[in-house]
Backbone as CSV, one residue per row, in Angstrom:
resi,resn,N_x,N_y,N_z,CA_x,CA_y,CA_z,C_x,C_y,C_z
1,MET,7.800,19.584,15.687,6.449,19.534,16.274,5.458,19.033,15.243
2,LEU,4.564,18.127,15.655,3.550,17.641,14.738,2.627,18.767,14.323
3,GLY,2.291,18.772,13.021,1.314,19.746,12.546,1.885,21.121,12.282
4,SER,3.226,21.243,12.129,3.831,22.556,11.967,4.056,22.941,10.512
5,GLY,3.552,22.137,9.541,3.770,22.443,8.138,3.101,23.745,7.740
6,ALA,3.886,24.735,7.331,3.353,26.073,7.078,2.430,26.106,5.873
7,ALA,2.702,25.242,4.879,1.920,25.296,3.646,0.612,24.531,3.761
8,GLN,0.410,23.800,4.849,-0.783,22.988,5.002,-1.603,23.478,6.184
9,ARG,-2.894,23.305,6.083,-3.779,23.891,7.084,-4.660,22.863,7.776
10,GLY,-4.355,21.597,7.600,-5.074,20.591,8.354,-6.441,20.230,7.834
11,ARG,-6.722,20.465,6.561,-8.027,20.142,5.986,-8.113,18.648,5.687
12,VAL,-9.106,17.981,6.286,-9.278,16.540,6.103,-10.682,16.260,5.580
13,LEU,-10.758,15.675,4.396,-12.033,15.218,3.862,-12.215,13.757,4.258
14,ILE,-13.329,13.476,4.916,-13.638,12.124,5.382,-14.764,11.571,4.520
15,ILE,-14.535,10.436,3.888,-15.535,9.775,3.053,-15.895,8.483,3.756
16,ALA,-17.065,8.455,4.401,-17.388,7.321,5.275,-18.867,7.329,5.633
17,GLY,-19.271,6.316,6.385,-20.651,6.188,6.817,-20.899,6.853,8.156
18,SER,-22.167,7.125,8.416,-22.579,7.735,9.675,-22.891,6.657,10.713
19,ASP,-22.538,6.924,11.978,-22.873,6.046,13.098,-23.778,6.829,14.037
20,SER,-25.043,6.444,14.113,-25.989,7.186,14.944,-25.617,7.192,16.416
21,GLY,-24.852,6.187,16.857,-24.410,6.138,18.245,-23.231,7.032,18.548
22,GLY,-22.595,7.572,17.515,-21.522,8.535,17.701,-20.156,7.969,18.011
23,GLY,-20.031,6.646,18.098,-18.757,6.069,18.499,-17.789,5.803,17.372
24,ALA,-18.320,5.594,16.174,-17.485,5.261,15.020,-17.928,6.114,13.833
25,GLY,-17.422,5.764,12.646,-17.859,6.426,11.433,-17.583,7.916,11.410
26,ILE,-18.419,8.624,10.634,-18.254,10.061,10.434,-18.189,10.817,11.764
27,GLN,-19.023,10.414,12.717,-19.050,11.131,13.994,-17.712,11.027,14.719
28,ALA,-17.156,9.825,14.785,-15.849,9.654,15.425,-14.766,10.386,14.646
29,ASP,-14.876,10.357,13.322,-13.879,11.016,12.483,-13.851,12.528,12.720
30,ILE,-15.031,13.144,12.742,-15.104,14.589,12.961,-14.558,14.947,14.343
31,LYS,-14.959,14.186,15.364,-14.469,14.459,16.714,-12.953,14.377,16.766
32,THR,-12.400,13.344,16.131,-10.957,13.127,16.177,-10.195,14.241,15.488
33,VAL,-10.572,14.551,14.269,-9.871,15.600,13.516,-9.966,16.931,14.243
34,THR,-11.127,17.239,14.791,-11.309,18.493,15.516,-10.473,18.522,16.792
35,ALA,-10.468,17.414,17.531,-9.699,17.346,18.774,-8.204,17.480,18.529
36,LEU,-7.767,17.163,17.310,-6.344,17.240,16.961,-6.022,18.469,16.121
37,SER,-6.901,19.471,16.193,-6.677,20.797,15.593,-6.762,20.819,14.080
38,GLY,-7.389,19.806,13.477,-7.617,19.825,12.039,-8.996,20.374,11.713
39,TYR,-9.285,20.456,10.412,-10.585,20.921,9.938,-11.246,19.776,9.180
40,ALA,-12.357,19.268,9.723,-13.007,18.079,9.168,-14.119,18.459,8.194
41,MET,-14.122,17.765,7.041,-15.186,17.867,6.047,-15.659,16.449,5.753
42,THR,-16.864,16.295,5.225,-17.385,14.944,5.057,-18.111,14.731,3.737
43,ALA,-18.046,13.489,3.283,-18.921,12.968,2.238,-19.510,11.690,2.816
44,VAL,-20.811,11.723,3.151,-21.456,10.593,3.823,-21.852,9.543,2.797
45,THR,-21.413,8.306,3.016,-21.663,7.221,2.071,-22.871,6.369,2.450
46,ALA,-23.193,6.339,3.738,-24.302,5.520,4.212,-24.739,6.026,5.579
47,ILE,-26.002,5.798,5.893,-26.520,6.095,7.226,-26.780,4.753,7.908
48,THR,-26.151,4.545,9.045,-26.388,3.305,9.774,-27.273,3.564,10.985
49,VAL,-28.105,2.592,11.300,-28.866,2.586,12.552,-28.005,1.794,13.531
50,GLN,-27.342,2.480,14.446,-26.258,1.848,15.192,-26.194,2.380,16.616
51,ASP,-25.849,1.486,17.525,-25.571,1.852,18.908,-24.406,1.005,19.393
52,THR,-24.184,0.956,20.691,-23.043,0.182,21.191,-23.273,-1.317,21.100
53,LEU,-24.512,-1.732,20.832,-24.831,-3.153,20.729,-24.674,-3.697,19.320
54,GLY,-24.624,-2.812,18.323,-24.434,-3.290,16.968,-25.089,-2.410,15.924
55,VAL,-25.066,-2.899,14.671,-25.674,-2.203,13.531,-27.036,-2.835,13.273
56,HIS,-28.078,-2.024,13.305,-29.445,-2.523,13.167,-30.048,-2.213,11.799
57,GLY,-29.345,-1.455,10.977,-29.829,-1.136,9.644,-28.832,-0.264,8.903
58,ILE,-28.849,-0.343,7.569,-27.956,0.462,6.732,-28.757,1.036,5.569
59,HIS,-28.651,2.335,5.369,-29.260,3.001,4.216,-28.137,3.636,3.399
60,GLU,-27.869,3.097,2.224,-26.788,3.614,1.382,-27.211,4.908,0.701
61,ILE,-26.324,5.886,0.685,-26.558,7.154,-0.002,-26.346,6.934,-1.502
62,PRO,-27.207,7.489,-2.365,-27.022,7.315,-3.808,-25.626,7.770,-4.253
63,VAL,-25.050,7.015,-5.167,-23.658,7.259,-5.549,-23.464,8.647,-6.146
64,ASP,-24.464,9.183,-6.850,-24.299,10.520,-7.414,-24.243,11.587,-6.326
65,ILE,-24.915,11.354,-5.204,-24.852,12.283,-4.082,-23.499,12.182,-3.376
66,VAL,-22.989,10.968,-3.220,-21.659,10.793,-2.636,-20.615,11.496,-3.503
67,ARG,-20.700,11.274,-4.791,-19.744,11.885,-5.715,-19.837,13.413,-5.657
68,ALA,-21.053,13.927,-5.598,-21.241,15.373,-5.565,-20.691,15.988,-4.282
69,GLN,-20.882,15.299,-3.148,-20.312,15.796,-1.885,-18.797,15.942,-2.002
70,ILE,-18.155,14.918,-2.532,-16.697,14.959,-2.689,-16.295,16.090,-3.623
71,ARG,-16.991,16.195,-4.728,-16.639,17.175,-5.762,-16.719,18.605,-5.250
72,VAL,-17.839,18.963,-4.634,-18.008,20.365,-4.237,-17.045,20.746,-3.120
73,VAL,-16.806,19.836,-2.186,-15.896,20.144,-1.087,-14.473,20.333,-1.600
74,LEU,-14.029,19.426,-2.445,-12.657,19.526,-2.951,-12.475,20.720,-3.875
75,ASP,-13.489,21.026,-4.689,-13.364,22.161,-5.603,-13.377,23.491,-4.862
76,ASP,-14.110,23.565,-3.761,-14.216,24.824,-3.037,-13.154,24.961,-1.952
77,ILE,-13.081,23.993,-1.036,-12.214,24.109,0.143,-10.868,23.429,-0.071
78,GLY,-10.869,22.310,-0.791,-9.645,21.546,-0.968,-9.370,20.669,0.241
79,ALA,-8.329,19.877,0.153,-7.978,18.973,1.254,-6.482,18.729,1.282
80,ASP,-5.940,18.670,2.486,-4.547,18.287,2.676,-4.429,16.787,2.898
81,ALA,-5.520,16.173,3.336,-5.582,14.725,3.494,-7.012,14.275,3.261
82,VAL,-7.147,13.044,2.798,-8.444,12.406,2.625,-8.410,11.096,3.394
83,LYS,-9.474,10.819,4.134,-9.596,9.563,4.852,-10.859,8.855,4.401
84,THR,-10.746,7.595,4.017,-11.929,6.826,3.657,-12.199,5.771,4.724
85,GLY,-13.498,5.569,4.984,-13.922,4.544,5.927,-14.899,3.603,5.261
86,MET,-16.122,3.543,5.751,-17.142,2.660,5.190,-17.577,3.164,3.812
87,LEU,-17.276,2.376,2.788,-17.649,2.733,1.413,-18.753,1.831,0.866
88,HIS,-18.883,0.662,1.406,-20.044,-0.223,1.263,-20.175,-0.928,-0.085
89,SER,-20.020,-0.226,-1.220,-20.330,-0.852,-2.506,-19.251,-0.561,-3.538
90,VAL,-19.270,-1.364,-4.596,-18.337,-1.162,-5.713,-18.493,0.233,-6.293
91,GLU,-19.736,0.658,-6.485,-20.002,1.946,-7.135,-19.444,3.106,-6.326
92,ILE,-19.589,3.044,-5.013,-19.091,4.139,-4.176,-17.569,4.113,-4.113
93,ILE,-16.980,2.938,-4.036,-15.515,2.835,-4.061,-14.959,3.441,-5.343
94,GLU,-15.532,3.076,-6.468,-15.041,3.584,-7.744,-15.250,5.088,-7.864
95,ALA,-16.395,5.589,-7.400,-16.651,7.027,-7.457,-15.658,7.792,-6.590
96,ALA,-15.416,7.300,-5.382,-14.466,7.960,-4.487,-13.076,7.990,-5.103
97,ALA,-12.642,6.859,-5.653,-11.310,6.793,-6.264,-11.185,7.766,-7.427
98,GLU,-12.208,7.848,-8.264,-12.176,8.748,-9.410,-12.115,10.214,-8.983
99,GLU,-12.927,10.583,-7.983,-12.962,11.978,-7.554,-11.674,12.367,-6.827
100,ILE,-11.141,11.486,-6.024,-9.876,11.772,-5.338,-8.753,11.943,-6.351
101,SER,-8.691,11.048,-7.323,-7.634,11.119,-8.341,-7.709,12.420,-9.126
102,ALA,-8.931,12.843,-9.457,-9.119,14.025,-10.297,-8.954,15.326,-9.525
103,ARG,-9.372,15.348,-8.241,-9.498,16.624,-7.533,-8.554,16.789,-6.341
104,ALA,-7.940,15.710,-5.891,-7.011,15.818,-4.756,-5.836,14.870,-4.931
105,PRO,-5.172,14.911,-6.089,-4.104,13.935,-6.329,-2.899,14.115,-5.414
106,ASP,-2.717,15.312,-4.848,-1.557,15.563,-4.002,-1.861,15.422,-2.516
107,ALA,-3.107,15.188,-2.168,-3.467,15.020,-0.763,-3.044,13.646,-0.268
108,ALA,-2.629,13.573,0.986,-2.381,12.271,1.595,-3.700,11.512,1.665
109,LEU,-3.676,10.230,1.342,-4.887,9.414,1.373,-4.706,8.267,2.361
110,VAL,-5.522,8.260,3.406,-5.517,7.189,4.397,-6.760,6.338,4.160
111,VAL,-6.551,5.073,3.805,-7.651,4.156,3.508,-7.822,3.203,4.674
112,ASP,-8.938,3.355,5.383,-9.313,2.395,6.418,-10.320,1.450,5.760
113,PRO,-9.931,0.215,5.445,-10.789,-0.679,4.652,-11.878,-1.319,5.507
114,VAL,-12.819,-0.489,5.935,-13.870,-0.928,6.863,-14.714,-2.021,6.214
115,MET,-14.814,-3.155,6.891,-15.566,-4.297,6.355,-16.610,-4.827,7.321
116,ILE,-16.269,-4.873,8.624,-17.153,-5.480,9.614,-17.226,-4.575,10.830
117,ALA,-18.441,-4.319,11.318,-18.616,-3.517,12.518,-18.190,-4.304,13.748
118,LYS,-17.982,-3.590,14.867,-17.542,-4.224,16.104,-18.473,-5.362,16.523
119,GLY,-19.787,-5.180,16.269,-20.747,-6.198,16.649,-20.883,-7.339,15.663
120,GLY,-20.155,-7.274,14.529,-20.150,-8.363,13.569,-20.905,-8.105,12.282
121,ALA,-21.621,-6.982,12.170,-22.389,-6.697,10.955,-21.461,-6.343,9.797
122,SER,-21.810,-6.811,8.588,-21.017,-6.516,7.401,-21.268,-5.083,6.937
123,LEU,-20.185,-4.346,6.715,-20.283,-2.970,6.252,-19.743,-2.809,4.840
124,LEU,-19.370,-3.904,4.215,-18.852,-3.868,2.846,-19.435,-5.039,2.078
125,GLN,-20.049,-4.739,0.939,-20.628,-5.795,0.128,-19.536,-6.738,-0.372
126,GLY,-19.892,-8.015,-0.550,-18.908,-9.039,-0.863,-18.084,-8.772,-2.104
127,ASP,-18.706,-8.208,-3.136,-17.986,-7.978,-4.380,-17.163,-6.699,-4.359
128,ALA,-17.196,-5.962,-3.237,-16.501,-4.681,-3.178,-15.032,-4.811,-2.779
129,VAL,-14.640,-5.952,-2.208,-13.243,-6.118,-1.806,-12.321,-6.020,-3.012
130,ALA,-12.698,-6.662,-4.102,-11.877,-6.603,-5.314,-11.779,-5.188,-5.851
131,ALA,-12.879,-4.444,-5.783,-12.867,-3.057,-6.251,-11.951,-2.199,-5.391
132,MET,-11.952,-2.446,-4.094,-11.064,-1.690,-3.212,-9.603,-1.968,-3.556
133,LYS,-9.281,-3.227,-3.774,-7.901,-3.592,-4.120,-7.487,-2.999,-5.469
134,ARG,-8.428,-2.961,-6.396,-8.116,-2.495,-7.756,-8.115,-0.981,-7.890
135,ALA,-9.111,-0.304,-7.295,-9.315,1.106,-7.585,-8.793,2.057,-6.517
136,LEU,-8.874,1.669,-5.246,-8.591,2.631,-4.175,-7.242,2.437,-3.511
137,ILE,-6.908,1.213,-3.144,-5.663,0.977,-2.421,-4.430,1.438,-3.195
138,PRO,-4.367,1.287,-4.507,-3.180,1.791,-5.220,-2.969,3.296,-5.099
139,LEU,-3.993,4.047,-4.730,-3.875,5.497,-4.567,-3.406,5.890,-3.177
140,ALA,-3.386,4.951,-2.238,-3.262,5.272,-0.821,-1.841,5.630,-0.394
141,THR,-1.763,6.638,0.457,-0.533,6.920,1.198,-0.338,5.867,2.271
142,LEU,-1.461,5.490,2.917,-1.422,4.489,3.984,-2.732,3.724,3.997
143,VAL,-2.653,2.400,4.162,-3.815,1.544,4.353,-3.733,0.988,5.771
144,THR,-4.871,0.984,6.498,-4.833,0.648,7.928,-5.759,-0.520,8.285
145,PRO,-5.538,-1.708,7.754,-6.434,-2.828,8.068,-6.156,-3.435,9.433
146,ASN,-7.227,-3.912,10.090,-7.020,-4.796,11.224,-6.769,-6.202,10.685
147,ALA,-6.556,-7.168,11.556,-6.194,-8.509,11.094,-7.268,-9.144,10.213
148,PRO,-8.555,-9.129,10.589,-9.565,-9.713,9.695,-9.645,-9.018,8.334
149,GLU,-9.492,-7.701,8.312,-9.518,-6.967,7.040,-8.301,-7.315,6.190
150,ALA,-7.147,-7.419,6.831,-5.933,-7.797,6.093,-6.061,-9.214,5.541
151,GLU,-6.711,-10.102,6.288,-6.950,-11.460,5.789,-7.827,-11.431,4.546
152,ALA,-8.886,-10.617,4.569,-9.789,-10.532,3.423,-9.095,-9.940,2.202
153,LEU,-8.201,-9.014,2.430,-7.516,-8.346,1.318,-6.386,-9.180,0.733
154,THR,-5.782,-10.055,1.547,-4.610,-10.812,1.090,-4.859,-12.294,0.917
155,GLY,-5.917,-12.812,1.524,-6.151,-14.260,1.501,-5.241,-15.031,2.415
156,ARG,-4.552,-14.329,3.327,-3.626,-14.971,4.258,-4.222,-15.011,5.661
157,LYS,-3.969,-16.074,6.393,-4.382,-16.155,7.777,-3.410,-15.351,8.634
158,ILE,-3.942,-14.529,9.528,-3.097,-13.672,10.361,-3.350,-14.014,11.819
159,VAL,-2.340,-14.612,12.451,-2.498,-15.091,13.824,-1.387,-14.608,14.754
160,ASP,-0.342,-14.008,14.195,0.781,-13.577,15.020,1.552,-12.487,14.291
161,LEU,2.644,-12.040,14.907,3.418,-10.935,14.354,4.026,-11.282,12.999
162,ASP,4.516,-12.494,12.842,5.112,-12.885,11.562,4.089,-12.834,10.433
163,SER,2.874,-13.284,10.701,1.859,-13.240,9.650,1.378,-11.819,9.396
164,GLN,1.453,-10.941,10.399,1.178,-9.518,10.158,2.206,-8.938,9.194
165,LYS,3.461,-9.276,9.406,4.523,-8.777,8.525,4.335,-9.284,7.101
166,ALA,3.977,-10.565,6.955,3.757,-11.132,5.626,2.576,-10.456,4.931
167,ALA,1.519,-10.172,5.690,0.357,-9.493,5.115,0.710,-8.077,4.684
168,ALA,1.521,-7.391,5.480,1.944,-6.041,5.116,2.694,-6.055,3.794
169,ASP,3.573,-7.022,3.628,4.316,-7.129,2.363,3.384,-7.399,1.193
170,ALA,2.388,-8.256,1.394,1.428,-8.555,0.327,0.596,-7.330,-0.025
171,LEU,0.209,-6.555,0.970,-0.595,-5.359,0.713,0.208,-4.286,-0.014
172,LEU,1.489,-4.175,0.302,2.334,-3.242,-0.438,2.370,-3.596,-1.923
173,GLY,2.224,-4.878,-2.213,2.201,-5.325,-3.598,0.994,-4.839,-4.384
174,LEU,-0.030,-4.319,-3.673,-1.204,-3.773,-4.359,-0.980,-2.352,-4.845
175,GLY,0.135,-1.734,-4.447,0.479,-0.436,-5.016,0.413,0.745,-4.078
176,CYS,0.027,0.547,-2.818,-0.014,1.659,-1.869,1.401,2.015,-1.414
177,GLU,1.537,3.198,-0.807,2.851,3.639,-0.343,3.251,3.005,0.982
178,ALA,2.261,2.759,1.848,2.565,2.213,3.170,1.347,1.476,3.714
179,VAL,1.602,0.594,4.684,0.550,-0.217,5.297,0.774,-0.240,6.801
180,LEU,-0.323,-0.162,7.562,-0.288,-0.383,8.992,-1.219,-1.546,9.289
181,VAL,-0.647,-2.730,9.522,-1.441,-3.917,9.845,-1.584,-3.968,11.359
182,LYS,-2.796,-3.727,11.830,-3.057,-3.598,13.263,-3.267,-4.966,13.914
183,GLY,-2.862,-5.071,15.167,-2.909,-6.354,15.841,-3.890,-6.469,16.982
184,GLY,-4.834,-5.545,17.066,-5.774,-5.567,18.175,-6.622,-6.810,18.256
185,HIS,-6.854,-7.479,17.118,-7.666,-8.697,17.102,-6.863,-9.954,17.429
186,ILE,-5.558,-9.825,17.576,-4.695,-10.963,17.870,-4.481,-11.039,19.382
187,ALA,-4.702,-12.212,19.954,-4.649,-12.379,21.407,-3.262,-12.068,21.956
188,GLY,-3.258,-11.538,23.174,-1.999,-11.261,23.846,-2.087,-10.014,24.701
189,ALA,-1.215,-9.906,25.693,-1.214,-8.758,26.590,-0.653,-7.510,25.932
190,THR,0.095,-7.703,24.852,0.673,-6.587,24.110,0.104,-6.572,22.697
191,ILE,-0.278,-5.393,22.228,-0.765,-5.225,20.856,0.395,-4.775,19.984
192,PHE,0.611,-5.482,18.879,1.654,-5.128,17.926,1.013,-4.635,16.634
193,ASP,1.465,-3.488,16.155,1.066,-2.957,14.864,2.294,-2.911,13.969
194,VAL,2.143,-3.344,12.727,3.263,-3.382,11.789,3.097,-2.259,10.780
195,LEU,4.034,-1.313,10.792,4.064,-0.215,9.821,5.130,-0.525,8.780
196,ALA,4.698,-0.680,7.536,5.627,-1.063,6.473,5.508,-0.116,5.294
197,THR,6.657,0.268,4.759,6.733,0.965,3.478,7.541,0.085,2.545
198,HIS,7.809,0.562,1.348,8.604,-0.229,0.404,10.080,-0.247,0.795
199,GLU,10.470,0.594,1.765,11.861,0.637,2.210,12.062,0.186,3.644
200,THR,11.027,0.305,4.480,11.199,0.065,5.910,10.083,-0.809,6.464
201,LEU,10.351,-1.411,7.626,9.336,-2.140,8.384,9.614,-1.908,9.859
202,GLU,8.580,-1.484,10.586,8.723,-1.196,12.006,7.558,-1.809,12.768
203,VAL,7.867,-2.386,13.911,6.838,-2.931,14.788,6.626,-1.950,15.936
204,MET,5.396,-1.506,16.093,5.019,-0.624,17.189,4.184,-1.422,18.179
205,SER,4.373,-1.178,19.465,3.665,-1.976,20.469,3.068,-1.094,21.547
206,SER,2.031,-1.615,22.194,1.411,-0.936,23.325,0.715,-1.981,24.181
207,PRO,0.603,-1.740,25.489,-0.088,-2.703,26.348,-1.585,-2.723,26.037
208,ARG,-2.164,-3.906,26.046,-3.599,-4.015,25.804,-4.370,-3.505,27.028
209,LEU,-5.361,-2.681,26.766,-6.245,-2.206,27.814,-7.466,-3.123,27.850
210,GLU,-7.706,-3.776,28.966,-8.819,-4.722,29.072,-10.112,-3.944,29.336
211,THR,-10.857,-3.686,28.291,-12.071,-2.885,28.378,-12.987,-3.229,27.217
212,PRO,-14.299,-3.172,27.409,-15.218,-3.360,26.279,-15.424,-2.084,25.479
213,HIS,-14.842,-0.975,25.948,-15.126,0.318,25.327,-14.093,0.627,24.246
214,THR,-14.235,-0.076,23.132,-13.296,0.070,22.008,-14.016,0.315,20.680
215,HIS,-15.286,0.720,20.753,-16.042,0.955,19.522,-15.460,2.151,18.770
216,GLY,-15.119,1.938,17.500,-14.612,3.034,16.675,-13.118,3.242,16.728
217,THR,-12.371,2.294,17.274,-10.918,2.487,17.366,-10.260,2.598,15.989
218,GLY,-10.720,1.787,15.032,-10.130,1.835,13.695,-10.404,3.146,12.992
219,CYS,-11.652,3.602,13.055,-12.013,4.896,12.462,-11.193,6.011,13.097
220,THR,-11.107,5.970,14.425,-10.415,7.019,15.162,-8.934,7.055,14.832
221,LEU,-8.301,5.883,14.777,-6.872,5.843,14.474,-6.591,6.387,13.073
222,ALA,-7.352,5.942,12.085,-7.121,6.401,10.714,-7.344,7.899,10.582
223,SER,-8.373,8.416,11.237,-8.641,9.851,11.163,-7.566,10.657,11.890
224,ALA,-7.065,10.123,13.004,-5.985,10.805,13.704,-4.730,10.871,12.840
225,ILE,-4.409,9.777,12.169,-3.256,9.783,11.264,-3.465,10.816,10.163
226,ALA,-4.665,10.830,9.580,-4.956,11.786,8.512,-4.840,13.218,9.015
227,ALA,-5.313,13.478,10.231,-5.238,14.829,10.787,-3.792,15.286,10.937
228,PHE,-2.935,14.399,11.432,-1.532,14.762,11.587,-0.838,14.935,10.230
229,LEU,-1.133,14.045,9.279,-0.551,14.190,7.938,-0.994,15.497,7.299
230,ALA,-2.247,15.863,7.489,-2.773,17.093,6.904,-2.086,18.334,7.457
231,GLN,-1.523,18.202,8.656,-0.836,19.331,9.277,0.676,19.277,9.086
232,GLY,1.130,18.371,8.221,2.526,18.380,7.822,3.419,17.357,8.476
233,ALA,2.877,16.457,9.275,3.710,15.454,9.945,4.219,14.414,8.959
234,GLU,5.383,13.861,9.251,5.885,12.714,8.507,5.064,11.482,8.888
235,LEU,5.034,10.488,8.001,4.160,9.342,8.190,4.408,8.635,9.517
236,ARG,5.651,8.295,9.810,5.916,7.553,11.046,5.497,8.349,12.273
237,ASP,5.791,9.649,12.271,5.419,10.498,13.397,3.905,10.573,13.539
238,ALA,3.211,10.649,12.404,1.746,10.719,12.436,1.160,9.443,13.024
239,VAL,1.696,8.288,12.631,1.196,7.013,13.142,1.470,6.894,14.631
240,GLU,2.670,7.241,15.051,3.014,7.137,16.469,2.130,8.049,17.322
241,ALA,1.940,9.293,16.880,1.115,10.233,17.638,-0.341,9.787,17.662
242,ALA,-0.824,9.245,16.545,-2.207,8.768,16.477,-2.422,7.574,17.403
243,ARG,-1.458,6.663,17.457,-1.571,5.520,18.368,-1.635,5.990,19.818
244,ASP,-0.828,6.986,20.169,-0.861,7.521,21.523,-2.218,8.157,21.830
245,TYR,-2.744,8.892,20.865,-4.048,9.540,21.035,-5.144,8.500,21.272
246,VAL,-5.147,7.434,20.467,-6.168,6.398,20.602,-6.015,5.649,21.923
247,HIS,-4.801,5.350,22.314,-4.584,4.635,23.581,-5.184,5.424,24.748
248,GLU,-4.947,6.723,24.768,-5.488,7.547,25.846,-7.008,7.675,25.744
249,ALA,-7.522,7.709,24.507,-8.967,7.783,24.309,-9.661,6.514,24.807
250,ILE,-9.006,5.368,24.656,-9.545,4.111,25.201,-9.423,4.103,26.716
251,ARG,-8.265,4.516,27.226,-8.024,4.484,28.679,-9.027,5.345,29.431
252,THR,-9.433,6.457,28.832,-10.330,7.400,29.507,-11.751,7.330,28.953
253,ALA,-12.103,6.213,28.310,-13.434,6.070,27.719,-14.527,6.326,28.744
254,PRO,-15.627,6.984,28.335,-16.653,7.391,29.302,-17.532,6.263,29.828
255,GLY,-17.525,5.112,29.185,-18.318,3.990,29.678,-19.778,4.022,29.280
256,PHE,-20.094,4.691,28.167,-21.477,4.798,27.728,-21.954,3.513,27.064
257,GLY,-23.249,3.240,27.160,-23.872,2.157,26.419,-23.807,0.813,27.128
258,LYS,-24.529,-0.154,26.555,-24.643,-1.488,27.126,-23.745,-2.503,26.434
259,GLY,-23.028,-2.072,25.385,-22.185,-2.996,24.635,-20.767,-2.478,24.506
260,HIS,-20.290,-2.410,23.259,-18.956,-1.875,22.987,-19.051,-0.347,22.981
261,GLY,-18.612,0.268,24.067,-18.790,1.702,24.234,-17.797,2.530,23.433
262,PRO,-18.085,3.833,23.287,-17.229,4.735,22.519,-15.989,5.163,23.289
263,LEU,-15.071,5.777,22.568,-13.844,6.304,23.154,-14.066,7.732,23.647
264,ASN,-13.080,8.230,24.366,-13.078,9.630,24.794,-12.298,10.451,23.769
265,HIS,-12.957,10.812,22.686,-12.273,11.545,21.612,-11.798,12.922,22.060
266,GLY,-12.454,13.493,23.064,-12.138,14.861,23.466,-11.098,14.996,24.546
267,HIS,-10.344,13.955,24.815,-9.393,14.044,25.930,-8.327,15.103,25.701
268,THR,-7.979,15.386,24.461,-6.987,16.434,24.194,-7.558,17.810,24.470
269,VAL,-8.830,17.990,24.180,-9.476,19.290,24.402,-9.555,19.585,25.891
270,ARG,-9.975,18.608,26.674,-10.078,18.793,28.126,-8.710,19.070,28.724
271,ARG,-7.698,18.393,28.232,-6.349,18.608,28.748,-5.892,20.029,28.454
272,ASP,-6.186,20.532,27.237,-5.819,21.904,26.895,-6.527,22.902,27.809
273,MET,-7.799,22.646,28.117,-8.546,23.533,29.007,-7.949,23.538,30.406
274,GLU,-7.553,22.339,30.883,-6.950,22.246,32.212,-5.606,22.961,32.252
275,ASP,-4.829,22.864,31.155,-3.547,23.551,31.084,-3.741,25.062,31.151
276,ASP,-4.784,25.562,30.445,-5.066,26.993,30.458,-5.442,27.463,31.864
277,GLU,-6.228,26.639,32.577,-6.627,26.999,33.944,-5.429,27.023,34.878
278,ASP,-4.474,26.122,34.668,-3.273,26.093,35.513,-2.429,27.335,35.318
279,GLU,-2.445,27.894,34.078,-1.638,29.078,33.785,-2.242,30.341,34.380
280,ASP,-3.562,30.344,34.602,-4.241,31.546,35.122,-3.910,31.823,36.589
């Protein structure tokens, strides 16, 4: 059973930006970890002015405050997994890497290399890609880029399954333990995700859901994986369960907003409530 690790309690520290619209970022991360029975903690890296139509402004949190958030949470509560999202700058990437290395070296680390918002706004400064490759990715248990992010990290064009596999191999060369190269940005009725470690390569697939309500899918998937890892799941099982969770969250999306709407992060909670009512 996923999450049955007796020595772990599902503590997930999320280091990412805030989304005022609630569909992505810290808000989506907290909803996801909570819906999957984990305990979410946060270090906020930036405040975005954001809705389903796009990002209208970004206010970066001072790096000493970001570092302090990470430090106090890890020193007091600890973490079974750490998930990073929008880090925005070289200074914040380096601070996060240093604090994780010093205070949570045994925690699973899921790096979602957030670079561009759904509406096209840049969420990572241009000079920060090199810092991510140098300082953070080598620490990662899993890196979860979509195709454009994998292109930026590897310099390779990604247009099909073969190029996803090649990008996964290149990313493993940066020193991480595993990579999930997502295929949602690649055209086709079926979405293929490539999960690669230094020993294995597996292609996971799911039917594409034709909907505009996909805001925050990357944040949600990475946080779901982190939640399952924090509760003792093996990597492949965590990825498979997280993909299922996200697929259902997209399928049952509430339809909010005028643009790219949010997912239904709470579908597991509602299902549990319905199950309890059936038993009564």
